[in-house]
Structure formats: C-alpha cells, structure tokens
RODO-2510 file (C-alpha; in nm, 4 decimals, decimal comma):
residues 436
     n   res          X          Y          Z
     1     x     7,6774    15,2018     9,0230
     2     x     7,5401    14,8350     8,8959
     3     x     7,5894    14,9570     8,5258
     4     x     7,9265    14,9582     8,5643
     5     x     7,9569    14,6846     8,7896
     6     x     7,7769    14,5024     8,4782
     7     x     7,9859    14,7063     8,2261
     8     x     8,3464    14,6111     8,3962
     9     x     8,2093    14,2550     8,4851
    10     x     8,1885    14,2081     8,0995
    11     x     8,5143    14,3567     7,9771
    12     x     8,6327    14,1013     8,2083
    13     x     8,5130    13,7822     8,1115
    14     x     8,6686    13,9208     7,7478
    15     x     9,0339    13,9333     7,8986
    16     x     9,1958    13,6185     7,7372
    17     x     9,2703    13,3332     8,0224
    18     x     9,6535    13,1941     7,9639
    19     x     9,6457    12,8759     8,1432
    20     x     9,9701    12,7534     8,2611
    21     x    10,0970    12,4066     8,2065
    22     x    10,0689    12,3013     8,5840
    23     x    10,3785    12,1158     8,7563
    24     x    10,3389    11,7307     8,8302
    25     x    10,4121    11,5755     9,1098
    26     x    10,6515    11,6889     9,3734
    27     x    10,7224    11,9679     9,2168
    28     x    10,8812    11,7762     8,9179
    29     x    10,8891    12,0120     8,6039
    30     x    10,8055    11,7913     8,2473
    31     x    11,1863    11,6761     8,0478
    32     x    11,2020    11,7730     7,6769
    33     x    11,0239    11,4091     7,4510
    34     x    11,1719    11,3389     7,1460
    35     x    11,0078    11,0384     6,9709
    36     x    11,2070    10,8681     6,6837
    37     x    10,9910    10,7495     6,4427
    38     x    11,0809    10,3611     6,2678
    39     x    11,1736    10,2796     5,9003
    40     x    10,9264    10,4734     5,6673
    41     x    10,8296    10,6830     6,0065
    42     x    10,8278    11,0387     6,0141
    43     x    10,6891    11,2771     6,3413
    44     x    10,3209    11,2121     6,2301
    45     x    10,3387    10,8884     6,4318
    46     x    10,3686    11,0150     6,7503
    47     x    10,1481    11,3159     6,7313
    48     x     9,8126    11,1298     6,9299
    49     x    10,1145    11,1222     7,2089
    50     x    10,2203    11,4704     7,1643
    51     x     9,8289    11,6396     7,2444
    52     x     9,7842    11,3400     7,4914
    53     x    10,1097    11,5010     7,6959
    54     x     9,9705    11,7921     7,6255
    55     x     9,6731    11,7560     7,7667
    56     x     9,8860    11,6736     8,0995
    57     x    10,0539    11,9620     8,0558
    58     x    10,3577    11,8990     7,9117
    59     x    10,4408    12,2533     7,6948
    60     x    10,4157    12,1200     7,3295
    61     x    10,6969    12,2988     7,1855
    62     x    10,8494    12,0635     7,4604
    63     x    10,7775    11,7817     7,2352
    64     x    10,9649    11,6017     6,9188
    65     x    11,0531    11,4367     6,6839
    66     x    11,4160    11,3168     6,5072
    67     x    11,3885    11,2545     6,1612
    68     x    11,5929    11,0867     5,9119
    69     x    11,5980    10,9009     5,6250
    70     x    11,5744    10,5466     5,6822
    71     x    11,7018    10,4279     5,3215
    72     x    11,9903    10,6531     5,3898
    73     x    12,0369    10,7130     5,0351
    74     x    12,0165    11,1360     5,2136
    75     x    12,1794    11,0562     5,5833
    76     x    12,4596    10,8076     5,7357
    77     x    12,3494    10,6577     6,1247
    78     x    12,6572    10,9812     6,2092
    79     x    12,4602    11,1892     6,0789
    80     x    12,1914    11,1167     6,2157
    81     x    12,3721    11,0775     6,5897
    82     x    12,4942    11,4308     6,5417
    83     x    12,1798    11,6474     6,4508
    84     x    12,0140    11,4700     6,7652
    85     x    12,2708    11,6555     6,9750
    86     x    12,1955    11,9575     6,8866
    87     x    11,8545    11,8659     6,9103
    88     x    11,8756    11,6796     7,3325
    89     x    12,1553    12,0532     7,3279
    90     x    11,8467    12,2517     7,2172
    91     x    11,5790    12,1168     7,3707
    92     x    11,7663    12,0899     7,7171
    93     x    11,8444    12,4553     7,7448
    94     x    11,5079    12,6117     7,5901
    95     x    11,3609    12,3781     7,8988
    96     x    11,6623    12,4663     8,1292
    97     x    11,7085    12,0491     8,1756
    98     x    11,9844    11,8286     8,2272
    99     x    11,7845    11,5782     8,0185
   100     x    11,5641    11,5133     7,8488
   101     x    11,3043    11,1829     7,7440
   102     x    11,4007    10,9204     7,5026
   103     x    11,1195    10,6959     7,3122
   104     x    11,2046    10,5092     6,9297
   105     x    10,9900    10,2812     6,7618
   106     x    11,0574     9,9628     6,4716
   107     x    11,4068    10,0605     6,3477
   108     x    11,4442    10,3533     6,5290
   109     x    11,4720    10,1838     6,8101
   110     x    11,8106     9,9794     6,7397
   111     x    11,9042    10,3334     6,5430
   112     x    11,8599    10,4387     6,9575
   113     x    12,0212    10,1778     7,1460
   114     x    12,2830    10,2604     6,9309
   115     x    12,3238    10,5576     7,0215
   116     x    12,2984    10,4880     7,3985
   117     x    12,5153    10,2887     7,3859
   118     x    12,7901    10,4730     7,1957
   119     x    12,8926    10,7423     7,4253
   120     x    12,8434    10,7444     7,8412
   121     x    12,8637    11,1507     7,7524
   122     x    12,6086    11,0927     7,5418
   123     x    12,4114    10,8750     7,8058
   124     x    12,4307    11,0585     8,0158
   125     x    12,1591    11,2945     7,8674
   126     x    11,9221    11,1411     7,8831
   127     x    11,6628    11,0330     8,1790
   128     x    11,4256    10,7720     8,0039
   129     x    11,3842    10,5404     7,7341
   130     x    11,1278    10,3885     7,5906
   131     x    11,1734    10,0879     7,3348
   132     x    10,8356    10,0230     7,1241
   133     x    10,7942     9,6906     6,9575
   134     x    11,1706     9,7286     6,7904
   135     x    11,4980     9,5815     6,8434
   136     x    11,5818     9,3864     7,1909
   137     x    11,8598     9,3575     7,4139
   138     x    12,0801     9,1786     7,6744
   139     x    12,0852     9,4639     7,9554
   140     x    11,9644     9,8323     7,9109
   141     x    12,1444    10,0560     7,6317
   142     x    12,4067    10,3116     7,8145
   143     x    12,3080    10,1797     8,1867
   144     x    11,9706    10,4009     8,0463
   145     x    11,6276    10,3022     8,2535
   146     x    11,3966    10,1200     7,9544
   147     x    11,0593    10,0682     7,9340
   148     x    11,0407     9,8130     7,6716
   149     x    10,5951     9,7854     7,5097
   150     x    10,5721     9,5077     7,2693
   151     x    10,2826     9,4193     7,0177
   152     x    10,2007     9,0712     6,8921
   153     x    10,4392     8,8299     6,8328
   154     x    10,7203     8,6583     7,0389
   155     x    10,6818     8,7609     7,4228
   156     x    10,9719     8,6235     7,4720
   157     x    11,1327     8,9245     7,3252
   158     x    11,2751     9,2072     7,5962
   159     x    11,5742     9,4156     7,7119
   160     x    11,7547     9,2861     7,9536
   161     x    11,7286     9,4361     8,2902
   162     x    11,3954     9,6580     8,1700
   163     x    11,0239     9,6758     8,2756
   164     x    10,8981     9,4971     7,9259
   165     x    10,5440     9,4736     7,8329
   166     x    10,3269     9,3335     7,6182
   167     x    10,0264     9,4119     7,3998
   168     x    10,0006     9,0418     7,1994
   169     x     9,6659     9,2928     7,0438
   170     x     9,7952     9,5280     6,9189
   171     x    10,0199     9,5386     6,6037
   172     x    10,3880     9,7138     6,5198
   173     x    10,2304    10,1208     6,4575
   174     x     9,9209    10,0823     6,6702
   175     x    10,2033     9,9902     6,9806
   176     x    10,2991    10,3710     6,9129
   177     x     9,9821    10,5225     6,9342
   178     x     9,7349    10,3734     7,1726
   179     x     9,5961    10,5305     7,5076
   180     x     9,7063    10,2007     7,6456
   181     x    10,1270    10,2780     7,5314
   182     x    10,1140    10,6552     7,6905
   183     x     9,9471    10,5337     8,0673
   184     x    10,2733    10,3274     8,0836
   185     x    10,5321    10,5425     7,9258
   186     x    10,3938    10,7824     8,1208
   187     x    10,3896    10,7270     8,4621
   188     x    10,7853    10,5650     8,3409
   189     x    10,8402    10,9492     8,2701
   190     x    10,7755    11,0851     8,5258
   191     x    10,6929    10,9028     8,8050
   192     x    10,2555    10,9252     8,8233
   193     x     9,9516    10,8652     8,7215
   194     x     9,8164    11,0515     8,3859
   195     x     9,5167    11,2728     8,4989
   196     x     9,3488    11,1381     8,1660
   197     x     9,4291    10,9711     7,7650
   198     x     9,2318    11,0701     7,6275
   199     x     9,2663    11,3702     7,3640
   200     x     9,1614    11,6498     7,5204
   201     x     8,9901    11,9263     7,2744
   202     x     9,1007    12,3653     7,2646
   203     x     8,9346    12,5615     7,1132
   204     x     9,2199    12,7577     6,9361
   205     x     9,4958    12,6066     6,8470
   206     x     9,7909    12,5851     6,6857
   207     x     9,8877    12,3572     6,3786
   208     x    10,2998    12,3133     6,2365
   209     x    10,4334    12,1100     6,1037
   210     x    10,6430    11,9759     5,8057
   211     x    10,5856    11,8851     5,4127
   212     x    10,8201    11,6127     5,3802
   213     x    10,8866    11,3753     5,0717
   214     x    10,7217    11,0247     5,1639
   215     x    10,9507    10,8383     5,2550
   216     x    11,3156    11,0342     5,3113
   217     x    11,1392    11,3033     5,5161
   218     x    11,3522    11,5776     5,3224
   219     x    11,2201    11,8802     5,2959
   220     x    10,9471    11,9494     4,9582
   221     x    11,1926    12,2493     4,9267
   222     x    11,0466    12,4782     4,6017
   223     x    10,6388    12,3727     4,6931
   224     x    10,4016    12,6372     4,8286
   225     x    10,1421    12,5703     5,0857
   226     x     9,7792    12,7052     5,1213
   227     x     9,6000    12,5977     5,3629
   228     x     9,1822    12,6104     5,3560
   229     x     8,8992    12,5547     5,6087
   230     x     8,6741    12,3730     5,4180
   231     x     8,3099    12,2496     5,5585
   232     x     8,2485    11,9213     5,6133
   233     x     7,9881    11,8303     5,4841
   234     x     8,1639    11,8669     5,1607
   235     x     8,5483    11,9039     5,1801
   236     x     8,4751    12,2450     4,9775
   237     x     8,6654    12,5698     5,0410
   238     x     8,5297    12,7957     5,2361
   239     x     8,6745    13,1392     5,0485
   240     x     8,8762    13,0778     4,7644
   241     x     9,1925    13,2696     4,9247
   242     x     9,4098    13,0723     5,1450
   243     x     9,3176    13,1609     5,5752
   244     x     9,8028    13,0886     5,5637
   245     x    10,0367    13,0532     5,2861
   246     x    10,3784    12,8912     5,3034
   247     x    10,6935    12,8394     5,0701
   248     x    10,8227    12,6025     5,1808
   249     x    11,2074    12,6038     5,2604
   250     x    11,4898    12,2860     5,2203
   251     x    11,3996    12,1783     5,6166
   252     x    11,0291    12,1575     5,4726
   253     x    10,9094    12,3187     5,8156
   254     x    10,5714    12,5655     5,7337
   255     x    10,3542    12,7534     6,1327
   256     x    10,2880    12,8286     6,3639
   257     x     9,8594    12,8607     6,1825
   258     x     9,5841    13,0076     6,4011
   259     x     9,3733    12,7153     6,4205
   260     x     9,0098    12,5661     6,5332
   261     x     8,9839    12,3059     6,7067
   262     x     8,6757    12,1640     6,5832
   263     x     8,7306    12,2505     6,2022
   264     x     8,8073    12,0877     5,9505
   265     x     9,1393    12,1528     5,6795
   266     x     9,3183    12,1263     5,3568
   267     x     9,6275    12,1733     5,3249
   268     x     9,7080    12,2427     4,9759
   269     x    10,0505    12,1508     4,8263
   270     x    10,1246    12,3114     4,5455
   271     x    10,3734    12,1988     4,2717
   272     x    10,2270    12,4058     3,9735
   273     x     9,9449    12,5407     3,8564
   274     x     9,8470    12,1001     3,6994
   275     x    10,0324    11,9262     4,0161
   276     x     9,7688    12,0199     4,3549
   277     x     9,8566    11,7356     4,6843
   278     x     9,5353    11,8021     4,8623
   279     x     9,5751    11,6658     5,2393
   280     x     9,2349    11,6175     5,4550
   281     x     9,2514    11,5871     5,7738
   282     x     9,0100    11,5216     6,1400
   283     x     8,9373    11,8119     6,2697
   284     x     9,3117    11,8157     6,5075
   285     x     9,1300    11,9428     6,8743
   286     x     9,4367    12,0636     7,0251
   287     x     9,7279    12,2303     6,9094
   288     x     9,9801    12,0001     6,6843
   289     x    10,3427    12,0751     6,6627
   290     x    10,3941    11,7443     6,4378
   291     x    10,2108    11,7886     6,1618
   292     x    10,2772    11,5729     5,8874
   293     x    10,1925    11,6300     5,5320
   294     x    10,3729    11,3779     5,3195
   295     x    10,4058    11,4158     4,9411
   296     x    10,6326    11,3829     4,6494
   297     x    10,7528    11,5983     4,3881
   298     x    10,5509    11,5523     4,0197
   299     x    10,5677    11,2205     3,8623
   300     x    10,8166    11,0260     4,1745
   301     x    10,8100    10,8296     4,4230
   302     x    10,4812    10,6128     4,4610
   303     x    10,2504    10,8843     4,3451
   304     x    10,4235    10,8058     3,9428
   305     x    10,2468    10,4839     3,9405
   306     x     9,9343    10,5731     4,0089
   307     x     9,7447    10,5636     3,6100
   308     x     9,5222    10,8540     3,6037
   309     x     9,3224    11,0111     3,4477
   310     x     9,0724    11,3540     3,3986
   311     x     8,7623    11,1063     3,5268
   312     x     8,8595    10,9694     3,8178
   313     x     8,9886    11,0227     4,1067
   314     x     9,2991    10,8679     4,3600
   315     x     9,3605    10,8559     4,7002
   316     x     9,5883    10,7029     4,9424
   317     x     9,4378    10,6704     5,3228
   318     x     9,6491    10,6496     5,5920
   319     x     9,5847    10,5836     5,9471
   320     x     9,8793    10,5708     6,2771
   321     x     9,7094    10,2142     6,3284
   322     x     9,6657     9,9040     6,0068
   323     x     9,3624     9,8239     5,9127
   324     x     9,2572     9,4692     5,9952
   325     x     9,0665     9,3368     5,6597
   326     x     9,0609     8,9703     5,7479
   327     x     8,9558     9,0014     6,1188
   328     x     8,5239     8,9625     6,0810
   329     x     8,4188     9,1470     6,3937
   330     x     8,7049     9,1688     6,4989
   331     x     8,8497     9,3684     6,2625
   332     x     8,7923     9,6984     6,0699
   333     x     8,5423     9,8551     5,8943
   334     x     8,6917    10,1256     5,5172
   335     x     8,4262    10,2121     5,3061
   336     x     8,4630    10,5359     5,0208
   337     x     8,1612    10,6058     4,8942
   338     x     8,0079    10,3459     5,0248
   339     x     8,1854    10,0951     4,8808
   340     x     8,3774     9,8600     5,1244
   341     x     8,7744     9,8981     5,0946
   342     x     8,9170     9,6251     5,2929
   343     x     8,9249     9,2472     5,2755
   344     x     9,1481     8,9865     5,3559
   345     x     9,2999     9,0029     5,0385
   346     x     9,4512     9,3746     5,0367
   347     x     9,4776     9,4278     5,4283
   348     x     9,5234     9,1059     5,6448
   349     x     9,6882     9,1651     5,9472
   350     x    10,0250     9,0263     5,8659
   351     x    10,0640     9,2865     5,6554
   352     x    10,0432     9,5990     5,8841
   353     x     9,8250     9,8624     5,6201
   354     x     9,8811    10,2081     5,7599
   355     x     9,8832    10,3447     5,4343
   356     x     9,6504    10,1973     5,1396
   357     x     9,6818    10,4001     4,7304
   358     x     9,2669    10,3597     4,5597
   359     x     9,2322    10,4521     4,2328
   360     x     9,1173    10,3019     3,8897
   361     x     9,4236    10,0800     3,7631
   362     x     9,3483     9,9803     3,3861
   363     x     9,1537    10,2923     3,3604
   364     x     8,8495    10,0884     3,2552
   365     x     8,5553    10,2741     3,5019
   366     x     8,5805     9,9137     3,6863
   367     x     8,6169     9,8176     4,1048
   368     x     8,8413     9,5019     4,1495
   369     x     8,8799     9,4530     4,4826
   370     x     9,0253     9,0848     4,5096
   371     x     9,3418     9,1570     4,4873
   372     x     9,5973     9,3926     4,5494
   373     x     9,8098     9,6412     4,3025
   374     x    10,1157     9,4511     4,3631
   375     x    10,3482     9,6894     4,3081
   376     x    10,2198     9,8414     4,6423
   377     x    10,1449     9,5724     4,7991
   378     x    10,4740     9,4630     4,7513
   379     x    10,5955     9,7941     5,0164
   380     x    10,5788     9,7882     5,3306
   381     x    10,3139     9,8779     5,5486
   382     x    10,0806     9,9498     5,1906
   383     x     9,8514     9,8497     5,0413
   384     x     9,6531     9,9083     4,6587
   385     x     9,2957     9,8312     4,5781
   386     x     9,1280     9,8786     4,2648
   387     x     8,8693    10,1087     4,2983
   388     x     8,6590    10,2780     4,0744
   389     x     8,5277    10,6930     4,2424
   390     x     8,4071    10,9309     3,9438
   391     x     8,5429    11,2250     3,9337
   392     x     8,2519    11,4521     3,9516
   393     x     8,3903    11,7818     4,0147
   394     x     8,0983    11,9189     4,1820
   395     x     8,0963    11,9862     4,4934
   396     x     7,7662    11,8117     4,6317
   397     x     7,9201    11,5541     4,5276
   398     x     8,2248    11,4685     4,7498
   399     x     8,4294    11,1896     4,7762
   400     x     8,2522    10,9902     5,0831
   401     x     8,5510    10,7958     5,3292
   402     x     8,3559    10,6174     5,6255
   403     x     8,5743    10,4588     5,8813
   404     x     8,3808    10,1590     6,1627
   405     x     8,7429    10,1852     6,3325
   406     x     8,8412     9,8000     6,5599
   407     x     8,7411     9,7647     6,9487
   408     x     8,5465    10,1754     6,8397
   409     x     8,2301    10,0669     7,0503
   410     x     8,0615    10,1620     6,6842
   411     x     8,2168    10,4347     6,6702
   412     x     8,2761    10,5814     6,3038
   413     x     8,4732    10,8594     6,1714
   414     x     8,4262    11,0222     5,8238
   415     x     8,5179    11,2666     5,5982
   416     x     8,4364    11,4233     5,3136
   417     x     8,6747    11,5685     5,0209
   418     x     8,6342    11,6770     4,7194
   419     x     8,6502    11,4490     4,3610
   420     x     8,9406    11,6124     4,2346
   421     x     9,1028    11,4340     3,9407
   422     x     9,3471    11,2682     3,9435
   423     x     9,5151    11,3884     3,5875
   424     x     9,6009    11,7013     3,8161
   425     x     9,5172    11,6130     4,1731
   426     x     9,6723    11,4248     4,4524
   427     x     9,4376    11,3830     4,7053
   428     x     9,5505    11,2217     5,0674
   429     x     9,2960    11,1594     5,3703
   430     x     9,4492    11,0863     5,7136
   431     x     9,2020    10,9623     5,9858
   432     x     9,2382    10,9659     6,3728
   433     x     9,4497    10,6597     6,5175
   434     x     9,2411    10,7003     6,8196
   435     x     8,8556    10,7054     6,8894
   436     x     8,7227    10,9835     7,0657
***
C-alpha cells in the first residue's frame, strides 16, 4: 500500500500545473493594453512593463505594441489610425472587453491625442490613456481619463484635467521603462496597487516578437532567423543546429519559441552566408511577446556607415534607459573588454543616448574616445565611439560587456559574446533597463 501511495504521489508531482492569472480586486478582469512608441521607437520600449503586467496577473497576449514608421515614409497618420482601429477591435473581441487601455510615449502621445479627438467612437473604446513624457494638452484627449507622467524638464508641462506626475530625475525613455512609472500607471488602469514592480522570474517561458528594419519597423522580409542557446561565459553556441528557425515574412513576426527564463540566447538574423546579424540579450526571465530584433538590410541604414574589416568587431549596445556618461557617481559605467566607453563627450545626459555604435573608426587598430563619431552622434538617441575590438575568432576570448547602471547600488549587468569579424557579421547587445 505504501509503495502504491509513493508511486501515485510521484506521478502527481510530474503533472504540470496550470497557473491561472488572478483577477483584479472586485472581480475586475484585465483589459487589453496597447503601447504606442515615439520617434525611432518600437515595442521594445514596453518590454519590461509588459513583463511586470504579466507578473501582476495580465495575460501576456493581452499586451501589444502598435508600431509604425515614425518618419512616415511607409505609412500615413490615417493608416496608423486605421490599423489601430483594427487592433483595438481584435483585442476587445479576444478579451471580451468593451474597452482597452492605451499608453503612448513621446511622438506617440501627439498621435494618440489626435486619435482620441478624431471621433467620439474611437474615444469610447479607450478606458484609460497614459501620456508618457510627450505632448501637453489643455484638456483630456477625447475626454478619456488620463494619467500624464513627465520626466526631467519643466514641471509646467501638463494635461488639463489629468493626473500629472513628475519624475525630475528620470530621462525621456527611462520614464517609459521605470518601476516608478509602473507603480503609477498600474493602479490608474486597475484601481489597485500592484503586488510587485519587479520582474518575477519563470523557468519555462515563451518568446516571440518581430524582426524589423530600423527605424521604419517594416518587417525584415526575406531574412532567416536562427535561435541558439549560448554559454553565458563565452556567448558560444551550445549546439551546431539552432534550437528554432523561422523564415521572416512581410510583417517580421516570429515565434513563439519555448525557452528557459534563465538561459542566454543568440538571435541570428541571416541575410546571406556572408551577412549575419547576431543579437544577444540578457536572460528574459518571463514570457515575452515584445522581443524586437532591430536590423537592416546589408549595405543599408546606419549599419552602412560602419567601417568594417576582418580584424575587428563592431557592436551596437542598446538599453531602454539612457546612458549618462557625464554625471560622475550619479551616472552609468559601461566597459567593453575592461575599457570604460562612456564619457562626457559621447554620452552626455542631454543626448538621451539609448544606442551606441562602437567600432574601429579609420580601421587603424587605435581606440579614441575623446570625441563621438559625428555621423552617429547626429542621430536622435544614438551615439558612436571609436573603439578597437579585436576579432579574435576564439571561443575562449569573447568580448566582455559589463554595465553598472545608475541607481543600482553596485549591481552589474554583463554579457560575453563572440568577437565576430565585422566584414561579415554585425553584433547587437541588449542590456536590461531595470535592476534585478
């Protein structure tokens, strides 16, 4: 009898448990949430907040980003609005909800204020609107209840009739991703405080998203995506064959991919045998449907400005929280192969840098960080640095990336990635915008 009991107990322990997201207080079911990015942005800016929402009971598939070309070369404003109409209708049907909640950042706030005012029918589909460090307004857009969160800058900015909150110590993109902002908008949307503002880890996760051309957000059609689990100590692939592979279509979508929340992955966007873009992330920790692989076709976009060669690597270092290189102990540290990259010249606080292009300018094997590379520094939210990174081609000599984010009390974010030669390979490294 005891043996049968032990056998039955063992079998029960192996049965997977389905965790049902809890309803909010008062029986309220979460409404769908839509994020609209700003200039040169994407759904990647809302990735961390989506994980926080999921950790507080939101179904991951109720959270989406509405993406568009902020240069308006491939879409018009009315096309953006019409596509948003369709997204709202689809999510309302999926969630059996009368309304959605809408958040927008920067340029996206101007668009969404116009959208909400464009017709009473559109405004009626939105329960709450969150205006993140963007356009001011004399009154509520479309009469929709509004929370406005502002970062550094004038505290005279406001939306009339809204709840206006000011975080003078936070920069423009940081306002989107910070736990303080989450602690403001979650109760505004739900009527209750969040259980946590942390990103709660899961072991088994699903990853999905889009591979898109930067900055238009057009799908990277024609590319092949290969996903590899990598050794966190070196970034080397653990297997010769990818764990998953997808042919990228017109909309850029891929996934879902079953992954481990604590594992490191490489996403290889393969354009051809001699043109591969390798993208590396810190562990995702939770199911994530907003993974954005920002790339460009070979010979196009900002990547075409990089001087390449078989003897050095080229990096793009991204974080959805600005790098501050001129604030001393109150700023950030970012080291590549032990060398501090940030300084007052290339990443001043006023530049609002979230992307750094690092490569051997002039291909002379010499690092010169005294001034930024002009063609990159001239772009919004981007900087460029002359950093010689040897392409060693050895798995035991990876590129070391170590960040000490401001406000992290000594916390370290680190990645080790292969030193691919830049004549055939591009490398992007995405660091977390939050402290674990």
